[in-house]
Structures are given as structure tokens and as C-alpha cells.
C-alpha positions as CSV (number, residue, x, y, z in Angstrom):
1,M,-1.1,68.0,-15.5
2,T,-4.7,68.1,-16.4
3,D,-6.9,68.0,-19.5
4,A,-8.2,71.5,-19.9
5,E,-9.2,71.5,-23.6
6,P,-12.5,73.3,-24.2
7,A,-15.5,71.2,-25.2
8,T,-16.2,70.8,-28.9
9,T,-18.7,69.0,-31.1
10,T,-16.1,68.0,-33.7
11,A,-15.3,64.3,-33.7
12,V,-11.8,63.0,-34.0
13,R,-10.9,60.5,-36.6
14,G,-10.7,56.8,-35.8
15,D,-13.0,54.8,-33.6
16,W,-12.9,56.5,-30.2
17,G,-16.3,55.2,-29.2
18,P,-18.9,57.0,-27.1
19,H,-16.5,59.8,-26.1
20,A,-15.3,60.5,-29.6
21,R,-16.8,64.0,-29.5
22,T,-15.4,64.9,-26.1
23,P,-12.2,66.7,-25.1
24,A,-10.8,63.5,-23.6
25,A,-10.7,61.6,-27.0
26,R,-9.5,64.8,-28.8
27,S,-6.6,65.2,-26.4
28,L,-5.6,61.5,-26.6
29,G,-5.8,61.6,-30.4
30,A,-3.7,64.8,-30.6
31,M,-1.1,63.4,-28.2
32,I,-0.8,60.1,-30.1
33,A,-0.7,61.9,-33.5
34,A,2.2,64.1,-32.2
35,G,4.0,61.1,-30.7
36,R,3.8,62.8,-27.3
37,L,1.6,60.5,-25.3
38,P,3.0,60.6,-21.7
39,H,4.2,57.4,-20.0
40,A,1.4,57.7,-17.5
41,L,-2.3,58.6,-17.9
42,L,-4.9,59.0,-15.1
43,I,-8.4,58.7,-16.4
44,S,-11.1,59.5,-13.9
45,G,-14.9,59.7,-14.0
46,P,-18.1,58.1,-12.6
47,A,-18.6,54.4,-12.5
48,G,-19.8,53.2,-15.9
49,V,-18.9,56.3,-17.8
50,G,-16.5,54.4,-20.0
51,K,-13.0,54.7,-18.5
52,R,-11.8,51.2,-19.2
53,D,-13.3,51.4,-22.7
54,L,-11.3,54.5,-23.4
55,A,-8.2,52.9,-21.9
56,I,-8.5,49.9,-24.2
57,R,-9.1,52.2,-27.2
58,T,-5.9,54.1,-26.3
59,A,-4.0,50.8,-26.2
60,Q,-5.5,49.9,-29.6
61,A,-4.6,53.2,-31.1
62,L,-1.0,52.7,-30.0
63,L,-0.7,49.2,-31.3
64,C,-3.1,49.3,-34.3
65,E,-1.9,47.5,-37.5
66,S,-3.8,49.9,-39.8
67,G,-0.9,52.2,-40.2
68,E,-3.0,55.1,-39.1
69,S,-2.8,54.8,-35.4
70,D,-2.4,58.5,-35.0
71,E,-6.0,58.8,-36.1
72,G,-7.4,56.4,-33.5
73,P,-7.9,52.6,-33.4
74,C,-9.5,50.9,-36.4
75,R,-11.0,48.3,-34.1
76,E,-10.9,45.8,-37.0
77,C,-7.3,44.6,-37.4
78,R,-6.0,41.5,-35.6
79,T,-4.3,43.4,-32.9
80,C,-7.3,45.6,-32.2
81,R,-9.5,42.5,-31.9
82,R,-7.1,40.8,-29.6
83,L,-7.6,43.8,-27.3
84,H,-11.3,43.9,-27.7
85,D,-13.3,41.0,-29.2
86,P,-16.8,42.3,-30.1
87,S,-18.1,38.7,-29.8
88,Q,-16.7,38.4,-26.3
89,P,-16.8,42.0,-24.9
90,A,-16.1,40.8,-21.3
91,L,-12.9,39.1,-22.3
92,E,-9.7,40.6,-21.0
93,P,-7.1,41.8,-23.6
94,Q,-5.4,38.8,-25.2
95,H,-2.1,40.6,-26.2
96,T,1.2,39.7,-24.6
97,D,2.2,43.4,-24.3
98,V,-1.0,44.6,-22.8
99,E,-2.2,43.8,-19.2
100,V,-5.0,44.9,-17.0
101,I,-4.1,44.9,-13.3
102,G,-6.8,44.9,-10.6
103,P,-7.6,43.3,-7.3
104,G,-6.8,39.6,-7.6
105,A,-4.1,40.1,-10.2
106,L,-1.0,37.9,-10.4
107,C,1.9,38.8,-8.1
108,A,5.6,38.1,-7.7
109,E,4.9,35.5,-4.9
110,P,3.7,32.1,-6.2
111,T,2.3,31.2,-2.8
112,H,0.0,34.3,-2.5
113,D,-3.7,33.9,-3.0
114,H,-5.5,37.1,-4.0
115,R,-8.8,35.7,-5.1
116,N,-10.9,37.4,-2.5
117,T,-8.8,40.6,-2.1
118,R,-10.2,44.1,-2.8
119,T,-6.8,45.7,-3.0
120,I,-3.7,45.7,-5.2
121,G,-0.7,44.9,-3.0
122,I,3.0,45.6,-3.3
123,C,3.7,42.0,-4.4
124,V,1.6,42.8,-7.6
125,I,3.5,46.0,-8.2
126,R,6.8,44.2,-7.8
127,R,5.8,41.9,-10.6
128,I,4.7,44.8,-12.8
129,E,8.0,46.6,-12.1
130,H,9.8,43.6,-13.5
131,V,7.5,43.2,-16.5
132,A,7.9,46.9,-17.4
133,T,11.7,46.5,-17.7
134,L,11.3,43.7,-20.3
135,T,11.5,44.3,-24.0
136,P,8.0,44.2,-25.5
137,F,7.4,40.7,-27.0
138,E,5.3,41.7,-30.1
139,A,4.7,45.4,-30.2
140,R,6.9,48.5,-30.0
141,R,5.7,49.2,-26.4
142,R,4.0,47.8,-23.4
143,I,0.7,49.1,-22.0
144,I,-0.3,48.4,-18.4
145,I,-3.8,49.4,-17.2
146,I,-4.5,49.6,-13.5
147,D,-8.2,49.4,-12.7
148,P,-9.0,50.8,-10.2
149,A,-5.8,52.6,-9.3
150,D,-7.2,53.7,-5.9
151,A,-7.1,50.0,-4.9
152,L,-3.4,50.3,-4.5
153,T,-2.3,49.8,-0.9
154,A,-0.1,52.5,0.6
155,D,3.0,50.3,0.2
156,A,2.1,49.4,-3.4
157,A,1.5,53.1,-4.2
158,D,4.9,54.0,-2.8
159,A,6.6,51.3,-4.8
160,F,4.7,52.2,-8.0
161,L,5.7,55.8,-7.6
162,K,9.4,54.9,-8.1
163,T,8.5,53.3,-11.4
164,L,6.6,56.4,-12.5
165,E,9.6,58.6,-11.6
166,E,11.9,56.5,-13.7
167,P,10.0,54.9,-16.5
168,P,11.9,51.7,-17.4
169,G,11.5,51.9,-21.1
170,P,8.8,51.8,-23.9
171,V,5.9,51.4,-21.5
172,H,2.7,53.3,-20.9
173,F,0.7,53.1,-17.7
174,I,-3.0,54.0,-17.7
175,L,-4.6,54.4,-14.3
176,L,-8.4,54.4,-13.9
177,T,-10.3,55.8,-10.9
178,V,-13.8,56.8,-9.9
179,Q,-12.4,59.6,-7.8
180,E,-9.1,61.3,-8.7
181,A,-8.7,62.7,-5.2
182,R,-8.3,59.1,-3.8
183,I,-5.0,58.8,-5.7
184,S,-2.0,60.2,-3.9
185,E,-0.9,63.7,-5.0
186,T,2.6,62.4,-5.8
187,I,1.2,59.8,-8.2
188,R,-1.3,62.3,-9.8
189,S,1.5,64.8,-10.3
190,R,3.4,62.3,-12.5
191,C,0.3,61.5,-14.7
192,R,-1.6,63.3,-17.4
193,S,-5.1,63.6,-15.9
194,I,-8.1,63.2,-18.1
195,N,-11.6,63.4,-16.7
196,L,-14.5,61.6,-18.4
197,A,-17.7,63.5,-17.8
198,P,-21.2,61.9,-18.4
199,L,-22.5,62.4,-21.9
200,T,-25.4,64.6,-22.5
201,A,-28.8,63.0,-23.2
202,D,-28.5,63.7,-26.9
203,E,-24.9,62.4,-27.1
204,L,-25.9,59.3,-25.2
205,D,-29.0,58.6,-27.4
206,A,-27.0,59.1,-30.6
207,W,-24.3,56.7,-29.5
208,L,-26.8,54.2,-28.2
209,E,-28.5,53.8,-31.6
210,D,-25.1,53.1,-33.3
211,W,-23.9,50.8,-30.6
212,A,-27.1,48.8,-30.3
213,R,-27.2,48.2,-34.1
214,T,-23.6,47.1,-34.2
215,A,-23.9,44.9,-31.1
216,G,-27.2,43.4,-32.1
217,V,-28.8,44.6,-28.8
218,Q,-32.5,45.5,-28.5
219,V,-33.3,48.9,-26.9
220,P,-36.8,49.9,-25.8
221,E,-38.9,51.4,-28.6
222,E,-41.5,53.1,-26.4
223,A,-40.7,56.7,-25.9
224,E,-41.4,56.7,-22.1
225,R,-39.5,53.5,-21.5
226,R,-36.6,54.8,-23.6
227,A,-36.6,58.0,-21.6
228,E,-36.5,56.1,-18.3
229,L,-33.5,54.1,-19.6
230,T,-31.7,57.3,-20.4
231,R,-32.4,58.7,-16.9
232,L,-31.2,55.5,-15.3
233,A,-27.9,55.7,-17.3
234,R,-27.2,59.3,-16.2
235,G,-24.9,59.8,-19.2
236,R,-22.9,56.7,-18.6
237,P,-22.4,54.6,-21.8
238,G,-20.5,51.9,-20.0
239,W,-23.4,51.4,-17.7
240,L,-25.8,51.1,-20.7
241,Q,-23.5,48.6,-22.4
242,A,-23.3,46.3,-19.4
243,S,-27.0,46.7,-18.5
244,L,-28.4,46.2,-22.0
245,S,-26.1,43.2,-22.7
246,A,-27.4,41.6,-19.5
247,G,-31.1,42.2,-20.3
248,D,-33.7,44.9,-19.9
249,P,-32.4,47.5,-17.3
250,V,-35.9,48.9,-16.7
251,T,-37.3,45.5,-15.8
252,L,-34.2,44.7,-13.6
253,R,-34.7,48.0,-11.9
254,A,-38.3,47.2,-11.2
255,A,-37.2,44.0,-9.5
256,Q,-34.7,45.9,-7.4
257,I,-37.5,48.3,-6.4
258,D,-39.6,45.4,-5.4
259,D,-36.8,44.3,-3.0
260,A,-36.4,47.9,-1.7
261,V,-40.2,48.0,-0.8
262,R,-40.2,44.5,0.7
263,I,-37.1,45.1,2.8
264,A,-38.5,48.4,4.0
265,A,-41.5,46.6,5.4
266,A,-39.5,43.7,6.8
267,D,-38.6,43.1,10.4
268,R,-35.0,43.1,11.7
269,A,-34.4,39.4,11.3
270,E,-35.5,39.4,7.6
271,R,-33.4,42.5,6.9
272,L,-30.3,40.9,8.4
273,G,-31.0,37.6,6.6
274,W,-31.1,39.4,3.3
275,S,-27.9,41.2,4.1
276,D,-26.3,37.8,4.7
277,Q,-27.5,36.5,1.3
278,L,-26.0,39.6,-0.5
279,S,-22.7,39.8,1.2
280,G,-21.9,36.1,1.6
281,R,-18.8,35.0,3.5
282,S,-16.3,37.3,1.8
283,S,-16.2,40.9,0.9
284,N,-14.5,40.3,-2.5
285,A,-14.6,42.8,-5.4
286,Q,-17.5,41.1,-7.1
287,T,-19.6,41.1,-3.9
288,V,-19.0,44.8,-3.4
289,A,-19.8,45.5,-7.1
290,N,-23.1,43.7,-6.7
291,I,-24.0,45.7,-3.5
292,E,-23.1,49.0,-5.2
293,L,-25.5,48.2,-8.0
294,I,-28.2,47.8,-5.4
295,L,-27.2,51.0,-3.7
296,D,-27.5,52.8,-7.0
297,A,-31.1,51.4,-7.4
298,W,-32.0,52.3,-3.8
299,T,-30.6,55.8,-4.2
300,D,-32.8,56.5,-7.2
301,W,-35.9,54.9,-5.6
302,W,-35.7,56.8,-2.3
303,R,-34.8,60.0,-4.2
304,D,-38.0,59.5,-6.2
305,L,-40.0,59.2,-2.9
306,W,-38.3,62.4,-1.7
307,L,-39.2,64.2,-4.9
308,A,-42.8,63.1,-4.7
309,L,-43.1,64.4,-1.2
310,G,-41.8,67.7,-2.5
311,G,-44.4,67.8,-5.3
312,R,-41.7,67.3,-8.0
313,M,-43.3,64.4,-9.9
314,D,-41.9,65.7,-13.2
315,S,-38.4,65.0,-12.0
316,L,-38.9,61.3,-11.2
317,T,-36.3,58.8,-12.5
318,H,-38.7,55.8,-12.5
319,T,-41.7,57.2,-14.4
320,S,-42.9,53.6,-14.9
321,Q,-43.3,53.4,-11.1
322,R,-45.3,56.6,-10.8
323,E,-48.5,55.2,-9.3
324,R,-46.5,53.1,-6.8
325,I,-44.5,56.2,-5.8
326,E,-47.6,58.2,-5.3
327,Q,-49.0,55.5,-3.1
328,I,-45.9,54.9,-1.0
329,A,-44.3,58.4,-0.6
330,P,-46.9,59.7,1.8
331,M,-46.0,57.0,4.3
332,Y,-42.6,58.6,4.9
333,D,-41.2,61.8,6.3
334,Q,-39.0,63.7,3.8
335,H,-36.4,64.5,6.4
336,H,-36.0,60.8,7.3
337,I,-35.6,60.0,3.6
338,T,-32.9,62.6,3.4
339,Q,-31.0,61.0,6.3
340,F,-31.3,57.6,4.7
341,L,-30.0,58.8,1.4
342,E,-27.0,60.2,3.3
343,Q,-26.6,56.8,5.0
344,I,-26.5,55.1,1.6
345,Q,-23.7,57.4,0.5
346,R,-21.8,56.7,3.7
347,T,-22.2,53.0,3.1
348,R,-20.8,53.4,-0.4
349,A,-17.8,55.2,1.0
350,L,-17.2,52.6,3.6
351,L,-17.3,49.8,1.0
352,Q,-14.8,51.7,-1.1
353,Q,-12.5,52.1,1.9
354,G,-12.5,48.3,2.4
355,V,-14.9,48.0,5.4
356,N,-16.5,44.6,5.7
357,A,-19.5,44.5,3.3
358,R,-21.8,42.5,5.7
359,L,-21.2,45.0,8.5
360,A,-21.8,48.1,6.3
361,L,-24.9,46.6,4.8
362,D,-26.3,45.6,8.2
363,V,-26.0,49.1,9.4
364,L,-27.7,50.5,6.3
365,L,-30.6,48.1,6.4
366,L,-31.3,48.8,10.1
367,S,-31.5,52.6,9.3
368,I,-34.3,52.3,6.7
369,P,-36.9,54.9,7.5
370,V,-40.0,53.7,9.4
371,A,-43.2,54.1,7.5
372,R,-46.2,55.9,9.1
373,T,-48.5,53.1,8.0
374,S,-48.0,49.7,6.2
375,P,-47.8,49.7,2.4
């Protein structure tokens, strides 16, 4: 089952957030209003596009105390705030009938230690199977969010499939993934699939103004800096929220580019030393997430060098780095940059497959293109 509703510019009622004007929120609103929300949803989309945010808003809409849950969450009642506290946006839901499951989640075995795991094992699913059979403690239903669903091991996915085939009671499962194809076909066939596409530049800018004002976050006022921020976001409101809450994304990206330039000019020993600093002693989920942020920055940076070599300066992502790009780009061969960009994507895929982060990063750093001259 897929979400095939045509795009529209009419917003649904209720607070559905940055995707309020998209088919995804409209479909969810319509299903909840009709009392026909399926027991399993699969929300897919790029990292940072807002999948978890939409999942939480769906849970809020189902449990909202406003009496108008069919119109979307109010985001103001006690229940809504227990699921998302604006003053502590990174806090997990604090509701007894709502749980977010991910790598490192509690399992059915008290002796297991999952702190450094990057997968969701069968022991976690066994506990969820039991929880799903219990009568909801406070609400009319339970909601279990699995993020990311593609972290399920093969055994865990098989066990979870049985739960999807025979829903144990008033429970809704919301699965999140960056790539729907990475979820087994048998699980996908038992879920209603909803794809979150990046917002357009106008949609993102309109949402950003409202969110920044509500959250008390400063956004760049200069037109060029604001435009660069929008390009960095690539239509992903979740990325913007996280990045602006942590500081100035444009300034952070400049620091990441400094690292990219320095490492490109470094010798083998310095590159491997930097890899050791980034990856540490364990390839846990946070380590991989940090490396993926660097891969995002490097992809954009090396792509800008590639564009400059092709005479496409008007398409740069980092316009604030224009002079630097013009200086450095002629030192490289465009074909070699193409090969390195492909290697970055292979590295990202390896990390998602669970390959050791240090090993994957070592291979990437040793494949950086060689400059014709020194910077």
C-alpha cells in the first residue's frame, strides 16, 4: 500500500508541522479523521526530512486531549507536550503508551548490553511483542515507533513480521527509514507506505520563519547567507531544526571545509590519525551519525570543486567559499573528483550496512584525489 495522493497546496487542520501542506500529512489527517489509520505505517524519506517529527505528530494526533484529534495534534495539551516538549526538543516521548525503539533499546534479556550496537536485535522485538499485547496504561491505544526500521536484524525482522500479521490489539507501529527498499518486501506489504519528499525552497523558507520565531532561534538575515543555508538544507526541515539549534550551520560547514582542505593536503599518517579520532574505539550509532555529517559536508565541497571545473559557478552550494573554490578547483582533475564522490557514496553505504567505521573511513581518506600542486 502506498501514498499516491496528488500534491496540493491546501493545508490540513491541526499542527502537522513543516509537512502540513504535503500529501503525507493530508493522508494521515484523512485516515485519522475516518478512524481508519492502519496498524502499521512505514514513513520513508531522506535523512533530516522530518520523518520522526511526523511520527511524533501522528502519535500526538491519536492521543491528543483537545477532543479534535481527527484534525491533527494541538501540540499544547498535557499529552501532546509529554510526547514533545518544546523546551526540551531532544527529549524522548514521556508517555507510558508511546515508545521509540532504535539501536540500544531495552530488550527482554536483562544481561544484554546494547549500548554500542547499531542494530535492533530479536531480543528487543521479543520485548515489544509482549508490550504490544498489554492493555494500554493511560490511552486508548499504544504507539511504537521503530527508528530506523532498517536496523532490524534478519531474525528480528522475521519475528516482527509475525506481530504485523496478527496485530495483538489497540497498537499502532510506525516504522521510519531513509530507504524503503532496505525494508523486507514482506514487512512493506503489511504497512501503509508514506514517502516524505524534501520541501521546495519556498515551502522551507515559509516554515523556517514560523519555526524560528516560535523556537526563539536566530536565522541569518543576509540574503546570500540565508540562501546558502537553504541550499545546505536541501529541503530538509529536520536538518535545519537540528543544525540551527546547535549553532550557525554556515559557520560549522566552513569549519568542516577547513578540515576537508587540510586532510586533502595531509600525508598518510595524518589522515589515518584523523580517522582514528573520528571513529574512536567503537562503531556505535552516534559515531556513525557524526561521520555521516562529515560525509555530507565533503560531498557538497567536492561537488562544488567539480562544478567549478565545469564552469558552473552559479550552481555552487557554498557561495561564501567562492574565492577559495576558484583557487583550489584548478589543482584537481574533474574525473578524479567524480571517482572520489562515488567513493564517498560507497563509504556511506558501507556504514549503513554495519561495516566497521574506522575501516570504511580509512579507505575513503586514502582515496582522496591528489592535487596537481599544493594549495
